[in-house]
C-alpha positions as a printed NumPy array, in Angstrom:
array([[234.86 , 247.749, -68.672],
       [232.056, 248.649, -66.303],
       [232.145, 246.865, -62.96 ],
       [229.502, 246.096, -60.398],
       [230.384, 245.983, -56.742],
       [229.224, 243.007, -54.714],
       [228.991, 243.641, -50.993],
       [227.71 , 241.662, -48.055],
       [225.773, 244.484, -46.462],
       [225.808, 245.259, -42.747],
       [222.828, 247.258, -41.558],
       [224.444, 248.334, -38.264],
       [221.25 , 248.209, -36.232],
       [220.059, 246.657, -33.013],
       [218.544, 243.173, -33.02 ],
       [215.102, 244.632, -33.447],
       [214.083, 247.76 , -35.29 ],
       [211.156, 250.003, -34.522],
       [208.678, 251.685, -36.817],
       [206.601, 253.941, -34.617],
       [205.571, 251.73 , -31.723],
       [205.856, 248.464, -33.663],
       [208.816, 246.126, -33.319],
       [209.901, 243.506, -35.805],
       [212.92 , 241.468, -36.723],
       [213.942, 238.859, -39.251],
       [213.392, 235.335, -37.928],
       [217.127, 234.687, -37.996],
       [217.828, 237.957, -36.179],
       [216.256, 236.572, -33.049],
       [219.392, 234.535, -32.597],
       [222.254, 236.5  , -34.04 ],
       [223.447, 239.621, -35.83 ],
       [221.056, 241.825, -37.801],
       [223.404, 242.036, -40.777],
       [221.685, 240.43 , -43.78 ],
       [221.419, 241.238, -47.359],
       [223.62 , 240.518, -50.329],
       [223.806, 243.79 , -52.209],
       [225.148, 244.493, -55.69 ],
       [226.02 , 248.174, -56.08 ],
       [225.53 , 249.438, -59.623],
       [227.923, 251.812, -61.331],
       [226.035, 252.107, -64.606],
       [223.339, 254.49 , -65.792],
       [220.227, 252.281, -65.913],
       [217.002, 254.248, -65.462],
       [213.266, 253.613, -65.323],
       [210.244, 255.776, -66.035],
       [206.708, 255.63 , -67.403],
       [204.223, 252.883, -66.568],
       [202.43 , 255.174, -64.141],
       [205.578, 256.384, -62.361],
       [205.456, 260.131, -61.805],
       [209.237, 260.526, -61.84 ],
       [212.326, 259.101, -63.48 ],
       [214.638, 257.002, -61.341],
       [218.208, 255.707, -61.61 ],
       [219.205, 252.214, -60.495],
       [221.585, 252.149, -57.518],
       [221.667, 248.525, -56.346],
       [219.925, 245.183, -56.253],
       [219.682, 242.55 , -53.539],
       [217.932, 239.31 , -52.63 ],
       [215.785, 237.878, -49.84 ],
       [215.396, 234.145, -49.124],
       [214.248, 231.578, -46.574],
       [215.979, 228.595, -45.032],
       [216.864, 225.049, -46.04 ],
       [214.795, 222.247, -44.575],
       [215.409, 218.504, -44.419],
       [213.288, 218.292, -47.562],
       [213.338, 221.395, -49.705],
       [213.327, 224.879, -48.142],
       [210.946, 227.456, -46.685],
       [209.875, 230.413, -48.855],
       [211.751, 233.69 , -48.489],
       [209.875, 236.246, -50.587],
       [208.801, 239.425, -48.803],
       [205.616, 239.824, -50.834],
       [202.836, 237.361, -51.517],
       [199.962, 237.156, -54.006],
       [196.733, 235.725, -52.574],
       [198.821, 234.24 , -49.774],
       [201.334, 232.523, -52.067],
       [205.   , 233.166, -51.332],
       [208.017, 232.22 , -53.407],
       [211.482, 230.782, -52.828],
       [213.245, 234.147, -53.102],
       [212.682, 237.758, -54.095],
       [214.897, 240.146, -56.065],
       [214.709, 243.902, -55.461],
       [216.208, 246.412, -57.899],
       [216.42 , 249.704, -56.008],
       [216.237, 253.089, -57.74 ],
       [216.183, 256.664, -56.493],
       [214.988, 259.858, -58.15 ],
       [217.543, 260.874, -60.737],
       [217.894, 264.347, -59.18 ],
       [219.079, 262.924, -55.849],
       [222.684, 262.022, -55.163],
       [222.272, 260.091, -51.881],
       [219.754, 257.727, -50.336],
       [219.64 , 260.03 , -47.302],
       [218.016, 262.606, -49.558],
       [215.717, 260.06 , -51.171],
       [214.221, 258.649, -47.96 ],
       [212.954, 262.115, -46.998],
       [210.71 , 262.106, -50.08 ],
       [207.618, 259.863, -50.057],
       [208.396, 258.941, -53.679],
       [212.16 , 259.253, -53.391],
       [212.779, 255.566, -54.103],
       [211.315, 253.13 , -56.608],
       [211.862, 249.399, -56.12 ],
       [211.171, 246.76 , -58.744],
       [210.377, 243.432, -57.094],
       [210.618, 240.029, -58.792],
       [209.565, 236.697, -57.34 ],
       [211.979, 233.797, -57.8  ],
       [210.649, 230.245, -58.136],
       [212.393, 226.964, -58.82 ],
       [212.483, 225.27 , -62.196],
       [215.141, 225.03 , -64.882],
       [218.715, 226.202, -64.357],
       [219.231, 229.875, -65.197],
       [222.629, 230.324, -66.837],
       [222.428, 234.102, -66.485],
       [222.826, 233.758, -62.718],
       [225.857, 231.474, -62.757],
       [228.526, 234.204, -62.603],
       [226.775, 235.885, -59.687],
       [226.255, 232.641, -57.771],
       [229.853, 231.573, -58.404],
       [231.173, 234.596, -56.54 ],
       [229.057, 234.083, -53.396],
       [231.868, 232.136, -51.729],
       [234.074, 235.212, -52.007],
       [231.637, 237.419, -50.086],
       [230.587, 234.823, -47.545],
       [230.779, 236.941, -44.385],
       [229.819, 240.438, -43.272],
       [231.974, 243.182, -44.735],
       [233.213, 241.106, -47.678],
       [233.326, 242.776, -51.069],
       [234.341, 241.804, -54.569],
       [234.531, 243.493, -57.959],
       [233.1  , 241.554, -60.869],
       [232.551, 242.148, -64.557],
       [229.413, 243.791, -65.908],
       [226.217, 241.827, -65.443],
       [223.338, 243.236, -67.552],
       [220.238, 243.791, -65.462],
       [218.15 , 242.624, -68.402],
       [219.695, 239.167, -68.125],
       [218.536, 238.712, -64.515],
       [214.83 , 239.354, -64.991],
       [212.044, 237.961, -67.205],
       [211.843, 239.004, -70.852],
       [210.347, 242.444, -71.473],
       [207.242, 241.029, -73.123],
       [206.442, 239.246, -69.85 ],
       [206.602, 242.386, -67.729],
       [203.154, 243.79 , -68.513],
       [201.521, 242.331, -65.385],
       [202.488, 243.962, -62.123],
       [201.241, 245.393, -58.832],
       [201.921, 248.946, -57.633],
       [201.619, 250.544, -54.21 ],
       [203.234, 253.194, -52.033],
       [205.068, 251.748, -49.051],
       [208.273, 251.552, -47.092],
       [211.687, 250.018, -47.194],
       [211.682, 246.512, -45.713],
       [214.885, 247.051, -43.743],
       [215.393, 249.391, -40.776],
       [214.432, 252.203, -40.484],
       [211.565, 251.277, -42.84 ],
       [211.273, 254.759, -44.326],
       [207.939, 255.436, -46.037],
       [209.614, 256.54 , -49.246],
       [209.113, 253.762, -51.788],
       [206.992, 253.345, -54.899],
       [206.827, 249.544, -55.153],
       [206.309, 247.651, -58.412],
       [205.955, 243.884, -57.976],
       [205.945, 241.876, -61.192],
       [203.724, 238.834, -61.518],
       [206.035, 236.909, -63.864],
       [208.66 , 235.137, -61.725],
       [212.352, 234.602, -62.35 ],
       [213.226, 230.911, -62.67 ],
       [216.265, 229.421, -60.891],
       [217.033, 225.776, -60.322],
       [216.663, 224.393, -56.82 ],
       [220.433, 223.984, -56.564],
       [220.919, 227.647, -57.52 ],
       [218.505, 228.751, -54.792],
       [220.222, 226.519, -52.25 ],
       [223.526, 228.245, -53.036],
       [222.178, 231.42 , -51.425],
       [221.017, 229.44 , -48.392],
       [224.308, 227.608, -47.866],
       [227.183, 229.893, -48.89 ],
       [226.574, 233.021, -46.796],
       [226.92 , 233.583, -43.062],
       [225.839, 236.008, -40.355],
       [228.93 , 235.255, -38.297],
       [232.491, 235.993, -39.348],
       [233.623, 232.533, -38.225],
       [231.042, 230.899, -40.532],
       [229.215, 229.136, -37.727],
       [225.75 , 230.464, -38.545],
       [224.349, 230.543, -42.065],
       [222.522, 233.59 , -43.35 ],
       [218.914, 232.479, -43.74 ],
       [215.407, 233.95 , -43.417],
       [216.59 , 237.452, -44.318],
       [213.115, 238.687, -45.193],
       [210.643, 240.931, -43.436],
       [207.345, 239.232, -42.54 ],
       [204.33 , 240.204, -44.634],
       [202.706, 243.353, -43.216],
       [199.029, 244.448, -43.112],
       [197.877, 246.624, -46.007],
       [196.394, 249.169, -43.574],
       [194.956, 251.954, -45.744],
       [197.204, 251.335, -48.724],
       [195.692, 250.758, -52.136],
       [197.36 , 248.161, -54.338],
       [196.974, 248.693, -58.077],
       [197.07 , 245.966, -60.714],
       [198.099, 246.601, -64.287],
       [196.332, 244.084, -66.484],
       [192.658, 244.026, -65.592],
       [189.765, 246.256, -66.589],
       [187.463, 245.974, -63.605],
       [187.874, 246.883, -59.954],
       [188.649, 243.84 , -57.829],
       [186.574, 242.924, -54.742],
       [187.388, 245.063, -51.666],
       [188.897, 242.059, -49.88 ],
       [191.696, 242.005, -52.41 ],
       [192.284, 245.753, -52.023],
       [193.088, 246.193, -55.701],
       [192.33 , 249.106, -58.   ],
       [192.862, 249.263, -61.727],
       [195.491, 251.269, -63.596],
       [196.204, 251.157, -67.342],
       [198.214, 248.324, -68.791],
       [201.944, 248.867, -68.481],
       [203.599, 250.524, -71.481],
       [206.956, 248.877, -70.885],
       [207.965, 250.349, -67.598],
       [211.297, 248.666, -68.203],
       [211.974, 250.319, -71.552],
       [214.498, 252.732, -70.081],
       [216.152, 250.222, -67.795],
       [218.349, 248.791, -70.497],
       [219.778, 252.029, -71.916]])
C-alpha cells in the first residue's frame, strides 16, 4: 500500500533570511529556532496541468501554515489574503515540473514549481483530516518523522466543482531562500475544519526539542504586489487597477489530473 511520509521540516537557516536587501522572519522566529513547517512528502504520481498552466507538474509534498492561539480564539495564519481578509490556516500542495527530479533543479526555473494554495476556515468538523491530525503528536518536534497509510489528496480539498474560482500569479517560495520560481494558484473556496481541529495544529507541535515552545505563527507576512499581475478565473471584465487583477478564462478543471 502506498505510504506518505510525514516530517517535521527543519529549514536549517539563520533566524532571519534575506531576499536581495530585504530581511524578514516569521513572528515566532524572532524568539527561537527557524524550523517550522509540517510537511507531508508524497510518494504517489499525482499531477496537474491545464487551467492556464504552461507545463505539467507532479506533486511532491504538502504543508500547512497557521497562526497562534489567543485567550479567546486564535490569530489568522494564512499567507495570502483576499481584499485584506486572512484565514485561520493555509494549505500548500507543492508540485515541480514533471521533467525535473530535484527541487534544486526546479528553483532555477522561473516556472519550475507550481503551488496550489487553499485557505482553511473554521466550521464543521472535517472527518477527512482526522487521521492526519491524530498523528501530529508523533511528529511533535523538529526532525520527527512517521509513515502513515495513503491519504488521497482529493479528500483534503474542496470538491472539484468548487474549484473553478481561483487567483494566479508568478511569485516566490514563502520560505528561505524565497526563490522566484513558483506559479501560484490560490483557490477562493476554503477548506472547512472545526475550531478544535485547527487548535490541534497550534497546540501539538513545538519549535524546541524539549517541548517548551509551541510552533505558532509559521507564516510569512503578506508582501507587496510590486509589479506582479494577479489573474482571476471567474470574471469577464478587468478589475480596477487598485485590485491589480486581470482576467483569464474560466478554469477547465485544473485539478482533473491531480487525482489520477
